[in-house]
DODRENSE-916852 format. One line per field, with one value per residue: residue number from 1; residue in one letter; chain; x, y, z of N, C-alpha, C in turn. Coordinates in nm, 2 decimals, always signed. Each point is the difference from the previous one (the first is absolute). Layout:
resi [NUM|...]
resn [A|...]
chain [A|...]
n.east [X|...]
n.north [Y|...]
n.up [Z|...]
ca.east [X|...]
ca.north [Y|...]
ca.up [Z|...]
c.east [X|...]
c.north [Y|...]
c.up [Z|...]
END
This chain:
resi [1|2|3|4|5|6|7|8|9|10|11|12|13|14|15|16|17|18|19|20|21|22|23|24|25|26|27|28|29|30|31|32|33|34|35|36|37|38|39|40|41|42|43|44|45|46|47|48|49|50|51|52|53|54|55|56|57|58|59|60|61|62|63|64|65|66|67|68|69|70|71|72|73|74|75|76|77|78|79|80|81|82|83|84|85|86|87|88|89|90|91|92|93|94|95|96|97|98|99|100|101|102|103|104|105|106|107|108|109|110|111|112|113|114|115|116|117|118|119|120|121|122|123|124|125|126|127|128|129|130|131|132|133|134|135|136|137|138|139|140|141|142|143|144|145|146|147|148|149|150|151|152|153|154|155|156|157|158|159|160|161|162|163|164|165|166|167|168|169|170|171|172|173|174|175|176|177|178|179|180|181|182|183|184|185|186|187|188|189|190|191|192|193|194|195|196|197|198|199|200]
resn [M|L|L|L|S|S|A|A|Q|S|I|Y|W|L|G|R|Y|L|S|R|I|Q|F|A|C|Q|M|L|P|F|E|N|D|Q|E|A|V|K|F|A|N|A|F|C|L|P|A|W|D|A|N|S|L|N|A|I|Y|L|D|P|E|Q|P|F|S|I|S|T|Q|F|Y|N|V|Q|N|N|I|Q|Q|L|R|A|V|L|T|P|H|A|Y|S|E|L|N|Q|L|T|K|L|K|D|D|K|S|E|S|V|C|A|V|V|G|A|C|A|E|V|L|E|A|E|E|E|Q|V|F|L|F|Y|S|L|G|R|E|M|E|V|L|D|Q|Q|C|R|L|E|Q|V|S|E|N|Q|T|E|N|V|A|S|I|L|S|I|L|D|E|N|G|W|G|S|C|E|R|T|W|S|A|F|L|Q|D|Q|S|M|S|S|L|Y|N|I|N|D|D|I|S|A|K|F|E|V|C|E]
chain [A|A|A|A|A|A|A|A|A|A|A|A|A|A|A|A|A|A|A|A|A|A|A|A|A|A|A|A|A|A|A|A|A|A|A|A|A|A|A|A|A|A|A|A|A|A|A|A|A|A|A|A|A|A|A|A|A|A|A|A|A|A|A|A|A|A|A|A|A|A|A|A|A|A|A|A|A|A|A|A|A|A|A|A|A|A|A|A|A|A|A|A|A|A|A|A|A|A|A|A|A|A|A|A|A|A|A|A|A|A|A|A|A|A|A|A|A|A|A|A|A|A|A|A|A|A|A|A|A|A|A|A|A|A|A|A|A|A|A|A|A|A|A|A|A|A|A|A|A|A|A|A|A|A|A|A|A|A|A|A|A|A|A|A|A|A|A|A|A|A|A|A|A|A|A|A|A|A|A|A|A|A|A|A|A|A|A|A|A|A|A|A|A|A|A|A|A|A|A|A]
n.east [-1.01|+0.09|-0.03|+0.03|-0.12|+0.03|+0.06|-0.10|-0.08|+0.08|+0.00|-0.13|-0.02|+0.08|-0.06|-0.11|+0.04|+0.06|-0.11|-0.07|+0.08|+0.01|-0.13|-0.01|+0.08|-0.08|-0.11|+0.06|+0.04|-0.12|+0.01|-0.10|-0.03|-0.02|+0.11|+0.06|-0.07|+0.02|+0.12|+0.01|-0.06|+0.07|+0.09|-0.08|+0.11|+0.01|+0.03|+0.07|+0.11|+0.11|+0.04|-0.13|+0.00|+0.12|-0.04|-0.11|+0.07|+0.06|-0.12|+0.07|-0.05|+0.03|-0.13|+0.02|+0.07|+0.12|+0.03|-0.12|+0.01|+0.12|-0.05|-0.10|+0.10|+0.06|-0.12|-0.03|+0.13|-0.02|-0.12|+0.10|+0.05|-0.12|-0.01|+0.09|+0.08|+0.06|+0.05|-0.12|-0.06|+0.10|-0.01|-0.14|+0.01|+0.10|-0.06|-0.10|+0.11|-0.05|+0.11|-0.07|-0.09|+0.11|-0.06|+0.12|+0.01|-0.13|+0.02|+0.11|-0.09|-0.09|+0.10|+0.09|-0.08|-0.02|+0.13|+0.01|-0.10|+0.06|+0.09|-0.11|-0.05|-0.07|-0.05|+0.11|+0.07|-0.10|-0.02|+0.13|+0.00|-0.11|+0.06|+0.11|-0.06|-0.08|+0.12|+0.07|-0.10|+0.00|+0.13|-0.01|-0.09|+0.07|+0.10|-0.11|+0.08|-0.12|+0.09|+0.00|+0.13|-0.03|-0.10|+0.08|+0.10|-0.09|-0.06|+0.13|+0.03|-0.10|+0.03|+0.13|-0.03|-0.08|+0.09|+0.06|-0.12|+0.06|-0.05|-0.11|+0.07|-0.06|-0.10|+0.07|+0.07|-0.10|-0.06|+0.11|+0.01|-0.12|+0.03|+0.07|-0.11|+0.02|-0.12|+0.03|+0.11|-0.07|-0.08|+0.10|+0.04|-0.13|-0.01|+0.12|-0.03|-0.11|+0.07|+0.08|-0.12|-0.03|+0.13|-0.02]
n.north [+0.26|-0.07|+0.07|+0.13|+0.02|+0.13|-0.03|-0.08|+0.09|+0.10|-0.08|-0.02|+0.12|+0.02|-0.10|+0.06|+0.13|-0.04|-0.07|+0.11|+0.08|-0.08|+0.00|+0.13|+0.01|-0.09|+0.07|+0.12|+0.01|+0.04|-0.12|-0.08|+0.04|-0.13|-0.04|+0.10|-0.03|-0.12|+0.03|+0.08|-0.09|-0.09|+0.10|-0.01|-0.04|+0.12|-0.13|+0.01|+0.01|-0.07|+0.07|+0.01|-0.12|-0.03|+0.08|-0.06|-0.10|+0.04|+0.04|+0.09|+0.03|-0.13|-0.01|-0.09|+0.10|-0.06|+0.10|-0.01|-0.13|+0.02|+0.09|-0.09|-0.09|+0.09|+0.03|-0.12|-0.01|+0.12|-0.05|-0.09|+0.12|+0.03|-0.09|+0.02|-0.10|+0.09|-0.11|-0.06|+0.11|+0.01|-0.13|+0.00|+0.11|-0.06|-0.11|+0.08|+0.05|-0.04|-0.02|-0.10|+0.01|-0.04|-0.09|+0.00|+0.13|+0.01|-0.08|+0.07|+0.08|-0.04|-0.08|+0.10|+0.07|-0.11|-0.02|+0.13|+0.00|-0.11|+0.09|+0.07|+0.07|-0.09|+0.11|+0.06|-0.11|+0.00|+0.13|+0.01|-0.11|+0.05|+0.12|-0.05|-0.07|+0.11|+0.06|-0.09|-0.01|+0.13|+0.00|-0.09|+0.07|+0.11|-0.07|-0.01|+0.04|+0.01|+0.01|-0.12|+0.01|+0.07|-0.07|-0.09|+0.06|+0.03|-0.12|-0.04|+0.10|-0.02|-0.13|+0.03|+0.08|-0.10|-0.09|+0.09|-0.03|-0.03|-0.11|-0.07|-0.07|-0.08|+0.09|+0.11|-0.04|-0.05|+0.12|+0.06|-0.07|+0.03|+0.12|+0.06|+0.08|+0.09|-0.03|-0.13|+0.01|+0.06|-0.09|-0.09|+0.06|+0.00|-0.13|-0.02|+0.06|-0.07|-0.10|+0.05|+0.02|-0.12|-0.02|+0.13]
n.up [+2.04|-0.07|-0.11|-0.01|-0.04|+0.00|+0.12|+0.05|-0.05|+0.05|+0.11|+0.00|-0.04|+0.10|+0.07|-0.04|+0.02|+0.11|+0.03|-0.03|+0.07|+0.10|-0.02|-0.02|+0.10|+0.05|-0.04|+0.02|-0.12|-0.05|-0.06|+0.05|-0.13|-0.04|+0.07|-0.06|-0.11|+0.02|+0.04|-0.10|-0.07|+0.06|-0.03|-0.10|-0.06|-0.04|-0.01|-0.12|+0.07|+0.00|-0.11|-0.04|+0.03|-0.05|-0.10|+0.02|+0.02|-0.11|-0.03|+0.06|-0.12|-0.02|+0.04|-0.10|-0.04|-0.01|-0.07|-0.06|-0.01|-0.04|-0.08|-0.02|-0.02|-0.06|-0.06|-0.02|-0.03|-0.06|-0.05|+0.00|-0.01|+0.04|-0.10|-0.09|+0.03|+0.08|+0.04|-0.01|+0.06|+0.08|+0.02|+0.01|+0.08|+0.05|+0.02|+0.03|+0.05|-0.12|-0.07|-0.05|-0.09|-0.05|-0.09|-0.06|+0.04|-0.04|-0.11|+0.01|+0.03|-0.08|-0.03|+0.00|-0.06|-0.08|+0.00|-0.02|-0.09|-0.05|+0.04|-0.04|+0.11|+0.08|+0.07|-0.01|+0.05|+0.09|+0.01|+0.02|+0.08|+0.05|+0.00|+0.04|+0.09|+0.03|+0.00|+0.07|+0.09|+0.00|+0.01|+0.10|+0.06|-0.03|+0.05|+0.08|+0.10|+0.06|+0.09|+0.05|-0.03|-0.11|-0.03|+0.03|-0.07|-0.10|+0.00|+0.01|-0.09|-0.08|+0.03|-0.01|-0.11|-0.05|+0.04|-0.06|-0.05|-0.11|+0.02|-0.03|-0.09|+0.09|-0.01|-0.02|+0.10|+0.07|-0.03|+0.03|+0.10|-0.01|-0.04|+0.09|-0.01|-0.10|-0.04|+0.03|-0.07|-0.09|+0.03|+0.00|-0.11|-0.04|+0.04|-0.04|-0.11|+0.00|+0.03|-0.09|-0.06|+0.05|-0.01|-0.02]
ca.east [+0.08|+0.14|+0.06|-0.09|-0.03|+0.08|+0.13|-0.01|-0.02|+0.13|+0.09|-0.06|+0.03|+0.14|+0.02|-0.05|+0.09|+0.13|-0.02|-0.03|+0.13|+0.08|-0.06|+0.04|+0.14|+0.02|-0.06|+0.07|-0.08|-0.08|+0.06|-0.09|-0.11|-0.12|-0.01|-0.01|-0.14|-0.08|+0.02|-0.05|-0.14|-0.03|+0.02|-0.07|+0.10|-0.01|+0.12|-0.04|+0.11|+0.09|+0.06|-0.09|-0.02|+0.12|+0.00|-0.09|+0.06|+0.13|-0.03|-0.04|-0.13|-0.11|-0.04|+0.04|+0.15|+0.08|+0.04|-0.12|-0.02|+0.10|-0.04|-0.10|+0.07|+0.07|-0.10|-0.05|+0.10|+0.00|-0.12|+0.01|+0.12|-0.04|-0.04|+0.11|+0.11|+0.10|+0.10|-0.07|-0.03|+0.13|+0.06|-0.08|+0.02|+0.13|-0.01|-0.09|+0.05|+0.08|+0.06|-0.09|-0.13|+0.01|-0.06|+0.11|+0.03|-0.11|+0.00|+0.11|-0.03|-0.13|+0.02|+0.05|-0.12|-0.09|+0.07|-0.02|-0.14|-0.03|+0.06|-0.07|-0.09|-0.11|-0.11|+0.05|+0.03|-0.13|-0.06|+0.09|-0.02|-0.13|+0.02|+0.08|-0.07|-0.11|+0.05|+0.03|-0.13|-0.05|+0.08|-0.03|-0.14|-0.01|+0.07|-0.07|+0.10|-0.01|+0.05|-0.06|+0.09|-0.03|-0.13|+0.03|+0.07|-0.10|-0.09|+0.07|+0.01|-0.14|-0.04|+0.07|-0.05|-0.14|+0.02|+0.05|-0.11|-0.02|-0.13|+0.01|-0.03|-0.03|-0.10|+0.06|+0.11|-0.06|-0.06|+0.11|+0.05|-0.10|+0.02|+0.13|-0.02|+0.04|-0.12|+0.01|+0.11|-0.04|-0.09|+0.08|+0.08|-0.09|-0.02|+0.12|-0.01|-0.11|+0.05|+0.09|-0.08|-0.09|+0.07|+0.05]
ca.north [+0.01|+0.00|+0.12|+0.09|-0.06|+0.06|-0.06|-0.13|+0.00|+0.03|-0.11|-0.10|+0.04|-0.01|-0.14|-0.02|+0.06|-0.07|-0.13|+0.03|+0.03|-0.12|-0.08|+0.07|-0.02|-0.15|-0.02|+0.08|+0.06|-0.09|-0.02|-0.06|+0.09|-0.07|-0.01|+0.14|+0.04|-0.08|+0.06|+0.13|-0.02|-0.04|+0.11|+0.12|+0.10|+0.03|-0.04|-0.09|-0.09|+0.00|+0.13|+0.10|-0.04|+0.04|+0.14|+0.04|-0.03|+0.09|+0.15|+0.06|+0.07|-0.10|-0.03|-0.14|-0.01|-0.03|+0.13|+0.05|-0.08|+0.03|+0.13|-0.03|-0.05|+0.11|+0.08|-0.08|-0.01|+0.13|+0.00|-0.10|+0.03|-0.02|-0.13|-0.09|+0.02|+0.09|-0.07|-0.04|+0.12|+0.05|-0.09|+0.01|+0.13|+0.00|-0.09|+0.05|+0.13|-0.04|+0.10|+0.02|-0.08|-0.10|-0.12|-0.09|+0.04|-0.03|-0.15|-0.03|+0.04|-0.04|-0.12|+0.05|+0.06|-0.11|-0.06|+0.09|-0.01|-0.13|-0.01|+0.09|-0.07|-0.08|+0.07|+0.05|-0.11|-0.07|+0.08|+0.00|-0.14|-0.01|+0.07|-0.08|-0.13|+0.03|+0.04|-0.13|-0.06|+0.07|-0.04|-0.14|-0.01|+0.06|-0.10|-0.13|-0.09|+0.01|-0.12|-0.04|+0.06|+0.15|+0.02|-0.04|+0.11|+0.11|-0.05|+0.00|+0.14|+0.05|-0.06|+0.06|+0.13|-0.02|-0.03|+0.12|+0.10|+0.08|-0.04|-0.11|+0.01|-0.14|-0.02|+0.03|-0.09|-0.13|+0.01|+0.00|-0.14|-0.08|+0.01|+0.06|+0.09|+0.14|+0.06|-0.03|+0.07|+0.14|+0.00|-0.02|+0.13|+0.10|-0.04|+0.04|+0.15|+0.05|-0.02|+0.11|+0.12|+0.00|-0.06|+0.09]
ca.up [-0.11|+0.04|-0.04|-0.06|-0.13|-0.10|+0.01|-0.05|-0.15|-0.07|+0.01|-0.10|-0.14|-0.01|-0.04|-0.14|-0.09|+0.00|-0.07|-0.14|-0.06|-0.01|-0.11|-0.12|-0.02|-0.04|-0.13|-0.10|-0.11|-0.08|-0.13|-0.09|-0.02|+0.04|+0.15|+0.05|-0.02|+0.09|+0.13|+0.00|+0.02|+0.14|+0.09|-0.06|-0.05|-0.15|-0.07|-0.11|-0.03|+0.11|+0.02|+0.06|+0.14|+0.07|+0.00|+0.11|+0.13|+0.02|-0.02|+0.12|-0.01|+0.01|+0.13|+0.04|-0.01|+0.12|+0.07|+0.07|+0.12|+0.10|+0.06|+0.10|+0.12|+0.07|+0.07|+0.12|+0.10|+0.07|+0.08|+0.11|+0.09|+0.14|+0.03|-0.02|+0.10|-0.05|-0.09|-0.12|-0.08|-0.05|-0.10|-0.12|-0.06|-0.07|-0.12|-0.11|-0.05|-0.11|-0.07|-0.11|+0.01|-0.10|+0.06|+0.05|+0.13|+0.08|+0.02|+0.08|+0.14|+0.05|+0.08|+0.13|+0.07|+0.05|+0.11|+0.12|+0.05|+0.05|+0.14|+0.09|+0.10|-0.06|-0.06|-0.13|-0.09|-0.05|-0.11|-0.11|-0.06|-0.06|-0.13|-0.09|-0.05|-0.09|-0.14|-0.07|-0.04|-0.11|-0.12|-0.04|-0.05|-0.13|-0.10|+0.02|+0.05|+0.15|+0.07|+0.13|+0.10|+0.02|+0.07|+0.14|+0.06|+0.03|+0.10|+0.13|+0.05|+0.03|+0.12|+0.11|+0.02|+0.06|+0.14|+0.06|+0.01|-0.12|-0.06|-0.09|-0.14|-0.04|-0.11|-0.13|-0.02|-0.04|-0.14|-0.09|-0.01|-0.09|-0.15|-0.02|-0.11|+0.03|+0.07|+0.14|+0.06|+0.03|+0.12|+0.12|+0.01|+0.05|+0.14|+0.07|+0.00|+0.09|+0.14|+0.03|+0.01|+0.12|+0.11|+0.09]
c.east [+0.15|+0.07|-0.11|-0.03|+0.08|+0.14|+0.00|-0.02|+0.12|+0.10|-0.04|+0.04|+0.15|+0.04|-0.04|+0.09|+0.13|-0.01|-0.02|+0.13|+0.09|-0.05|+0.04|+0.15|+0.03|-0.04|+0.08|+0.13|-0.08|+0.06|-0.09|-0.13|-0.14|-0.02|-0.02|-0.14|-0.09|+0.02|-0.06|-0.16|-0.04|+0.01|-0.05|+0.10|-0.01|+0.13|-0.04|+0.12|+0.10|+0.07|-0.09|-0.03|+0.12|+0.00|-0.10|+0.06|+0.12|-0.03|-0.05|-0.13|-0.12|-0.03|+0.04|+0.15|+0.07|+0.03|-0.12|-0.04|+0.10|-0.02|-0.10|+0.06|+0.07|-0.10|-0.05|+0.10|+0.00|-0.12|+0.01|+0.11|-0.03|-0.04|+0.12|+0.10|+0.10|+0.10|-0.05|-0.02|+0.13|+0.06|-0.08|+0.02|+0.13|-0.01|-0.08|+0.04|+0.10|+0.06|-0.08|-0.12|+0.00|-0.05|+0.11|+0.03|-0.11|+0.00|+0.11|-0.03|-0.13|+0.01|+0.05|-0.11|-0.09|+0.06|-0.01|-0.14|-0.03|+0.06|-0.07|-0.09|-0.12|-0.11|+0.04|+0.01|-0.13|-0.06|+0.09|-0.01|-0.13|+0.01|+0.08|-0.07|-0.12|+0.04|+0.04|-0.12|-0.06|+0.07|-0.03|-0.15|-0.01|+0.06|-0.06|+0.10|-0.01|+0.05|-0.06|+0.09|-0.03|-0.13|+0.02|+0.07|-0.09|-0.09|+0.06|+0.01|-0.13|-0.05|+0.07|-0.05|-0.14|+0.02|+0.05|-0.10|-0.02|-0.13|+0.02|-0.03|-0.05|-0.10|+0.06|+0.12|-0.05|-0.05|+0.12|+0.06|-0.09|+0.03|+0.13|+0.00|+0.05|-0.12|+0.00|+0.12|-0.02|-0.09|+0.08|+0.09|-0.09|-0.02|+0.11|+0.01|-0.10|+0.05|+0.10|-0.08|-0.07|+0.08|+0.06|-0.06]
c.north [+0.01|+0.13|+0.10|-0.05|+0.06|-0.06|-0.14|-0.01|+0.04|-0.11|-0.11|+0.04|+0.01|-0.14|-0.03|+0.06|-0.07|-0.13|+0.02|+0.03|-0.12|-0.10|+0.05|-0.03|-0.14|-0.02|+0.06|-0.06|-0.11|+0.00|-0.07|+0.08|-0.06|+0.00|+0.14|+0.05|-0.07|+0.06|+0.14|+0.00|-0.04|+0.11|+0.13|+0.11|+0.02|-0.03|-0.10|-0.09|+0.01|+0.13|+0.10|-0.04|+0.04|+0.15|+0.05|-0.02|+0.10|+0.14|+0.06|+0.07|-0.09|-0.04|-0.14|-0.02|-0.03|+0.13|+0.06|-0.08|+0.03|+0.14|-0.02|-0.06|+0.11|+0.08|-0.08|-0.01|+0.13|+0.00|-0.09|+0.04|-0.02|-0.14|-0.10|+0.03|+0.10|-0.06|-0.04|+0.12|+0.06|-0.08|+0.00|+0.13|+0.01|-0.09|+0.06|+0.14|-0.03|+0.12|+0.03|-0.09|-0.11|-0.13|-0.09|+0.04|-0.04|-0.15|-0.04|+0.02|-0.06|-0.13|+0.03|+0.07|-0.10|-0.06|+0.08|-0.01|-0.13|-0.02|+0.09|-0.08|-0.05|+0.08|+0.05|-0.11|-0.07|+0.08|+0.00|-0.13|-0.01|+0.07|-0.08|-0.12|+0.03|+0.05|-0.12|-0.07|+0.07|-0.04|-0.14|-0.01|+0.06|-0.10|-0.14|-0.11|+0.00|-0.14|-0.02|+0.06|+0.14|+0.02|-0.04|+0.12|+0.12|-0.04|+0.01|+0.14|+0.05|-0.06|+0.06|+0.14|+0.00|-0.03|+0.12|+0.12|+0.08|-0.03|-0.11|+0.04|-0.13|-0.01|+0.03|-0.09|-0.14|+0.00|+0.00|-0.14|-0.09|+0.02|+0.07|+0.09|+0.14|+0.07|-0.03|+0.06|+0.15|+0.01|-0.01|+0.13|+0.11|-0.02|+0.05|+0.16|+0.06|-0.02|+0.11|+0.12|+0.01|-0.05|+0.10|-0.01]
c.up [+0.04|-0.02|-0.04|-0.15|-0.11|-0.01|-0.06|-0.15|-0.07|+0.00|-0.10|-0.14|-0.02|-0.05|-0.14|-0.10|-0.02|-0.08|-0.15|-0.08|-0.02|-0.11|-0.13|-0.03|-0.04|-0.15|-0.11|-0.04|-0.07|-0.14|-0.10|-0.01|+0.05|+0.15|+0.06|-0.02|+0.10|+0.14|+0.01|+0.01|+0.14|+0.10|-0.05|-0.04|-0.15|-0.08|-0.11|-0.04|+0.12|+0.02|+0.06|+0.15|+0.09|+0.02|+0.11|+0.13|+0.03|-0.02|+0.13|+0.00|+0.01|+0.14|+0.05|+0.00|+0.13|+0.08|+0.07|+0.12|+0.11|+0.07|+0.10|+0.12|+0.08|+0.08|+0.12|+0.11|+0.08|+0.09|+0.12|+0.10|+0.15|+0.04|-0.01|+0.12|-0.06|-0.09|-0.13|-0.09|-0.06|-0.11|-0.13|-0.07|-0.08|-0.13|-0.11|-0.05|-0.11|-0.07|-0.13|+0.01|-0.10|+0.06|+0.05|+0.14|+0.10|+0.03|+0.10|+0.15|+0.06|+0.09|+0.14|+0.08|+0.06|+0.13|+0.13|+0.06|+0.06|+0.14|+0.09|+0.09|-0.07|-0.07|-0.14|-0.10|-0.06|-0.11|-0.12|-0.08|-0.07|-0.14|-0.10|-0.05|-0.08|-0.14|-0.08|-0.05|-0.12|-0.13|-0.05|-0.06|-0.14|-0.11|+0.01|+0.05|+0.15|+0.06|+0.13|+0.11|+0.02|+0.07|+0.15|+0.07|+0.04|+0.11|+0.14|+0.06|+0.04|+0.13|+0.12|+0.03|+0.07|+0.15|+0.08|+0.00|-0.12|-0.07|-0.11|-0.15|-0.05|-0.11|-0.13|-0.03|-0.05|-0.15|-0.10|-0.01|-0.08|-0.15|-0.04|-0.12|+0.04|+0.07|+0.15|+0.07|+0.02|+0.12|+0.12|+0.02|+0.06|+0.15|+0.08|+0.01|+0.10|+0.15|+0.03|+0.03|+0.14|+0.13|+0.10|+0.14]
END
């Protein structure tokens, strides 16, 4: 295994959280009620119009909110202090020490955080990239907009990790490519999670 499983998993989820926040920042604010309800149903969010969906994303008490996801980012960065380069850790730490937890402030710094992580050494970059690309794939799958480019991105990273001894996800990945359903996506997510658990 390239990294301790706990570190690799934290890096992976850091990629997912940052991608999730960036997606929310791109989507907000929702203005069309019909589109908002369709989106809420796809992501299993308890919203009935555009205003209620916007409120979910902006309410710090909501688990899917931007500020809650950013809190997860902050926690993961602290857990990775011994893994990230000193420069990257210091830069990320400064970026995430916001004066407030308003969504506007969070949206302004997530891009900068992503740039720092993209410059990290290959082991960190691979798991970070896997997290980001799996989150984008999740978003596309829920919205029934899976692109060939996105599946190629994920397949490329999984192949590199396999070549480096992480193990293959070929069975579950092939099944997902066949139907591109949420059920198949959950299976590939479970496969990835299982590899984090056994790779020490």
